[in-house]
SERO-4910 file (N, C-alpha, C, O; in steps of 0.05 Angstrom, whole numbers):
BEGIN
 pado doro    nc1    nc2    nc3   cac1   cac2   cac3    cc1    cc2    cc3    oc1    oc2    oc3
  Unk    A     17    -23      0      0      0     -1     18     24     -1     38     24     13
  Unk    A     12     44    -17     27     69    -18     21     86      5      0     84     17
  Unk    A     40    104     10     36    125     29     15    145     19     18    155     -4
  Unk    A     -5    151     35    -26    169     25    -18    197     17    -34    211      5
  Unk    A      6    204     24     15    230     16     32    230     -9     40    251    -17
  Unk    A     39    209    -20     56    207    -45     39    221    -67     15    215    -70
  Unk    A     52    239    -82     37    253   -102     56    264   -124     80    267   -120
  Unk    A     44    270   -147     58    284   -167     53    314   -160     32    321   -151
  Unk    A     73    330   -166     73    358   -160     82    376   -182    102    370   -195
  Unk    A     68    397   -187     74    419   -206     76    444   -191     57    451   -177
  Unk    A     98    458   -194    101    483   -181    110    504   -204    128    499   -219
  Unk    A     96    527   -205    103    547   -222    115    571   -207    103    580   -187
  Unk    A    138    580   -215    152    601   -199    157    626   -217    158    623   -242
  Unk    A    159    648   -205    163    674   -218    194    679   -220    204    698   -209
  Unk    A    208    661   -234    236    664   -240    243    644   -262    229    624   -265
  Unk    A    264    650   -276    274    632   -296    298    619   -286    319    631   -284
  Unk    A    296    593   -281    319    576   -272    322    552   -292    303    544   -305
  Unk    A    344    542   -293    350    520   -312    350    493   -298    348    491   -274
  Unk    A    354    472   -314    355    445   -304    378    440   -286    378    421   -271
  Unk    A    398    458   -287    421    453   -268    412    456   -236    427    449   -218
  Unk    A    389    467   -233    379    467   -206    363    444   -197    355    443   -174
  Unk    A    359    425   -215    343    401   -210    351    387   -184    334    382   -167
  Unk    A    377    381   -181    385    366   -157    378    380   -132    368    368   -113
  Unk    A    381    407   -132    374    423   -107    344    422   -101    335    426    -79
  Unk    A    329    416   -122    299    414   -117    290    384   -121    272    379   -137
  Unk    A    303    367   -106    295    339   -104    293    325   -133    274    309   -137
  Unk    A    310    331   -151    310    322   -178    284    326   -193    277    311   -211
  Unk    A    271    348   -186    247    356   -202    257    365   -230    279    375   -233
  Unk    A    239    359   -250    244    369   -277    239    397   -279    218    406   -270
  Unk    A    257    413   -288    254    443   -290    251    453   -319    269    448   -335
  Unk    A    230    467   -325    227    478   -351    223    507   -351    202    517   -342
  Unk    A    242    524   -361    238    551   -362    216    559   -383    215    547   -404
  Unk    A    199    578   -376    177    587   -393    175    616   -393    159    628   -378
  Unk    A    192    630   -409    191    659   -408    202    670   -382    226    665   -376
  Unk    A    187    685   -368    193    696   -343    187    678   -318    191    686   -295
  Unk    A    177    653   -324    170    634   -302    185    607   -308    196    603   -329
  Unk    A    183    590   -289    194    563   -293    174    544   -280    160    550   -261
  Unk    A    172    520   -293    155    498   -282    172    477   -271    189    466   -285
  Unk    A    167    469   -246    180    448   -232    161    425   -230    139    428   -219
  Unk    A    168    401   -240    152    378   -240    166    355   -228    188    348   -236
  Unk    A    153    342   -209    165    317   -198    146    304   -179    122    311   -178
  Unk    A    158    286   -164    142    270   -145    151    275   -117    175    276   -111
  Unk    A    131    279   -100    137    283    -71    129    257    -57    108    244    -63
  Unk    A    145    249    -38    139    224    -24    122    229      2    108    211     11
  Unk    A    124    253     11    107    261     34    105    291     37    117    305     21
  Unk    A     90    301     58     88    329     61    113    343     70    116    367     64
  Unk    A    131    330     83    157    342     91    172    347     66    185    368     65
  Unk    A    173    330     46    188    335     21    176    360      7    191    377     -3
  Unk    A    150    363      6    137    386     -5    146    412      9    154    432     -4
  Unk    A    145    411     34    153    435     50    183    441     48    192    464     52
  Unk    A    199    420     42    227    425     37    231    440     11    246    460     11
  Unk    A    218    432    -10    220    446    -34    210    476    -34    222    495    -44
  Unk    A    186    478    -20    175    505    -17    194    522      0    196    546     -5
  Unk    A    206    510     19    224    526     37    249    534     22    259    556     27
  Unk    A    260    519      4    282    526    -13    276    549    -30    293    567    -34
  Unk    A    252    548    -42    242    571    -58    241    595    -41    251    616    -49
  Unk    A    229    594    -17    227    617      1    254    627      6    259    652      4
  Unk    A    273    610     14    300    620     20    314    634     -1    330    652      4
  Unk    A    308    627    -26    320    641    -50    305    665    -56    313    681    -73
  Unk    A    282    670    -44    266    694    -50    250    692    -74    243    713    -85
  Unk    A    245    668    -85    231    664   -110    200    661   -104    192    642    -90
  Unk    A    184    680   -116    156    677   -111    143    652   -125    150    645   -147
  Unk    A    125    640   -109    111    616   -120     84    625   -131     68    636   -116
  Unk    A     79    619   -157     55    628   -170     32    608   -169      8    615   -168
  Unk    A     39    581   -169     20    560   -168     33    534   -158     56    528   -164
  Unk    A     17    521   -144     25    493   -135      1    475   -143    -22    480   -136
  Unk    A      7    453   -156    -15    434   -162     -6    405   -154     14    395   -165
  Unk    A    -21    393   -135    -14    367   -126    -36    346   -136    -60    351   -134
  Unk    A    -26    324   -147    -43    303   -154    -36    279   -139    -16    266   -146
  Unk    A    -50    272   -118    -45    248   -102    -44    222   -118    -59    218   -136
  Unk    A    -25    203   -111    -22    179   -126    -49    163   -127    -55    149   -146
  Unk    A    -65    165   -106    -90    151   -105   -109    161   -127   -124    146   -138
  Unk    A   -108    187   -133   -124    199   -154   -114    189   -182   -129    185   -201
  Unk    A    -88    187   -183    -77    178   -209    -84    150   -214    -93    143   -236
  Unk    A    -80    133   -193    -87    104   -196   -116     99   -202   -121     80   -216
  Unk    A   -134    115   -193   -162    110   -198   -170    116   -226   -192    108   -234
  Unk    A   -154    131   -242   -159    139   -269   -148    118   -288   -154    120   -312
  Unk    A   -134     99   -280   -123     79   -298   -143     55   -303   -136     36   -318
***
């Protein structure tokens, strides 16, 4: 049985950063999009999500959007 907090996560930030930051953000895929960037990856629990959000806060990068899709929701659509 999977952890109920495991989820896919998309975060849109108001900064342009490149894939070289991926390791610092738990190996999320990073896609620059003009003046924003999209971070996409998997979080294993709420602490992992807070860790990523905290790193963005520490860098002073505004968070524009966070979208979480729990694994249970993904599995129910298969």
